C-alpha positions as CSV (number, residue, x, y, z in Angstrom):
1,X,-8.5,-25.4,12.0
2,X,-7.3,-22.0,13.6
3,X,-4.1,-20.7,12.2
4,X,-1.5,-19.2,13.6
5,X,-0.1,-16.3,12.2
6,X,2.9,-14.9,14.8
7,X,4.8,-17.2,17.0
8,X,7.5,-15.3,18.1
9,X,10.2,-14.9,21.0
10,X,7.9,-14.0,24.0
11,X,4.9,-16.2,24.0
12,X,0.7,-15.1,23.6
13,X,1.6,-11.4,24.7
14,X,4.6,-10.6,22.3
15,X,2.2,-12.9,19.2
16,X,-0.5,-10.4,20.2
17,X,1.8,-7.2,20.1
18,X,3.1,-7.8,17.2
19,X,-0.3,-8.9,15.1
20,X,-2.4,-6.0,16.7
21,X,1.1,-3.6,15.4
22,X,0.7,-5.5,11.7
23,X,-3.0,-4.8,11.5
24,X,-2.4,-1.2,12.6
25,X,0.3,-1.0,10.4
26,X,-1.8,-3.0,7.5
27,X,-4.3,-0.4,7.7
28,X,-3.2,3.1,8.0
29,X,0.4,2.7,6.8
30,X,-0.4,0.7,3.8
31,X,-3.1,3.0,2.3
32,X,-0.7,6.4,3.5
33,X,2.2,5.2,1.9
34,X,0.5,3.8,-1.4
35,X,-1.1,7.1,-2.1
36,X,2.2,8.6,-1.8
37,X,3.7,6.3,-3.6
38,X,0.8,6.7,-6.5
39,X,0.6,10.5,-6.8
40,X,4.2,10.7,-8.1
41,X,3.8,8.3,-10.5
42,X,0.6,10.0,-11.7
43,X,1.6,12.9,-11.7
44,X,5.4,11.7,-14.0
45,X,2.3,10.9,-16.4
46,X,0.3,13.6,-16.9
47,X,-1.5,12.2,-19.9
48,X,-2.8,9.2,-17.2
49,X,-3.7,12.2,-15.2
50,X,-5.8,13.5,-17.9
51,X,-7.4,10.3,-18.6
52,X,-8.0,10.0,-15.0
53,X,-9.6,13.3,-15.5
54,X,-11.9,12.3,-18.6
55,X,-13.1,8.9,-17.1
56,X,-12.5,8.0,-13.5
57,X,-13.3,4.3,-14.5
58,X,-10.6,2.4,-15.1
59,X,-8.2,4.0,-12.7
60,X,-8.8,0.6,-10.6
61,X,-6.2,-1.2,-13.2
62,X,-3.9,1.3,-12.6
63,X,-4.3,1.0,-8.6
64,X,-4.3,-2.8,-9.0
65,X,-1.0,-2.6,-10.4
66,X,0.9,-0.3,-8.4
67,X,1.5,-2.4,-5.4
68,X,3.6,-4.7,-7.2
69,X,5.2,-1.5,-9.0
70,X,6.3,0.3,-5.7
71,X,4.4,-1.2,-3.0
72,X,4.3,1.0,0.2
73,X,5.1,-2.4,2.3
74,X,8.6,-4.4,2.0
75,X,10.0,-7.1,4.0
76,X,6.5,-7.8,5.7
77,X,5.6,-12.1,6.1
78,X,4.5,-14.6,8.1
79,X,5.9,-18.1,8.8
80,X,3.3,-20.8,8.6
81,X,3.8,-22.8,12.0
82,X,2.1,-25.7,10.7
83,X,-0.2,-27.1,7.7
84,X,-3.4,-25.8,7.2
85,X,-5.6,-25.2,4.0
86,X,-7.4,-21.7,2.6
87,X,-9.3,-21.2,-0.8
88,X,-8.5,-24.4,-1.7
89,X,-4.8,-24.0,-1.5
90,X,-2.7,-25.9,1.2
91,X,0.0,-23.9,2.9
92,X,2.8,-26.4,4.3
93,X,4.3,-25.6,7.6
94,X,7.6,-23.4,7.3
95,X,6.0,-21.8,4.2
96,X,6.5,-17.8,3.8
97,X,3.2,-15.8,3.7
98,X,3.1,-12.4,2.5
99,X,1.2,-10.1,4.9
100,X,-1.6,-7.5,2.7
101,X,-4.0,-6.3,5.8
102,X,-3.8,-2.9,4.5
103,X,-4.6,-3.8,0.6
104,X,-7.6,-3.0,0.0
105,X,-7.8,-0.1,2.1
106,X,-4.8,1.3,0.3
107,X,-6.5,0.5,-3.2
108,X,-9.9,2.5,-2.5
109,X,-7.5,5.3,-0.3
110,X,-5.7,6.2,-3.8
111,X,-8.9,6.0,-6.2
112,X,-10.2,8.0,-3.6
113,X,-7.4,10.4,-3.6
114,X,-6.4,10.7,-7.4
115,X,-9.8,10.9,-8.7
116,X,-10.4,13.6,-5.9
117,X,-6.9,15.6,-7.8
118,X,-7.6,14.8,-10.7
119,X,-11.5,16.6,-10.5
120,X,-10.4,19.4,-8.0
121,X,-7.6,20.8,-9.8
122,X,-7.4,22.1,-13.5
123,X,-3.4,21.7,-13.1
124,X,-0.6,19.7,-11.1
125,X,2.3,19.8,-11.0
126,X,5.6,18.7,-8.8
127,X,7.1,22.0,-7.7
128,X,10.7,20.3,-7.6
129,X,12.3,17.1,-8.9
130,X,13.1,15.8,-5.1
131,X,10.6,13.1,-3.7
132,X,12.2,13.3,-0.3
133,X,11.3,9.9,1.2
134,X,11.1,8.4,5.0
135,X,14.5,6.4,5.6
136,X,12.6,2.7,6.8
137,X,13.2,-0.4,6.0
138,X,10.1,-2.3,6.2
139,X,8.0,0.7,4.4
140,X,7.9,3.0,1.7
141,X,6.9,5.4,1.6
142,X,7.0,9.8,1.3
143,X,8.6,11.6,3.4
144,X,7.5,14.9,1.5
145,X,6.2,15.9,-1.6
146,X,5.8,19.3,-3.1
147,X,3.4,19.7,-5.9
148,X,2.1,23.2,-7.3
149,X,-1.7,23.4,-7.6
150,X,-4.0,24.9,-10.2
151,X,-7.7,25.1,-8.9
């Protein structure tokens, strides 16, 4: 059974544009914002950065938790236009589903970035107290983060 992921104003073309935009944002924007949201958290907890240097293996647990704590994508959902089933669950018509298109890519990017940051630099510290966030309604990400890096 086909699943309608968008039923918007303006017909099929508007739906196609919305879905292509969501896939782009899910793939790129989510990854960039999750990395940006994760690094300040890592810098606020130097013990975690040191643990990552010692053993990068367990970093996945923290990465899996980060989107629940500091999600890069806000206010993005789809409403099903008809009842359907997926993975053994029933999704009734009119249900709201959170879109997590870029979650796997974003988590992979954060795992690689944090492991590389910890492995490449002996010391990574915030250069100032301010974390500058971009002013957007539906995404949460950094506009600027200044750090001092010691190779």
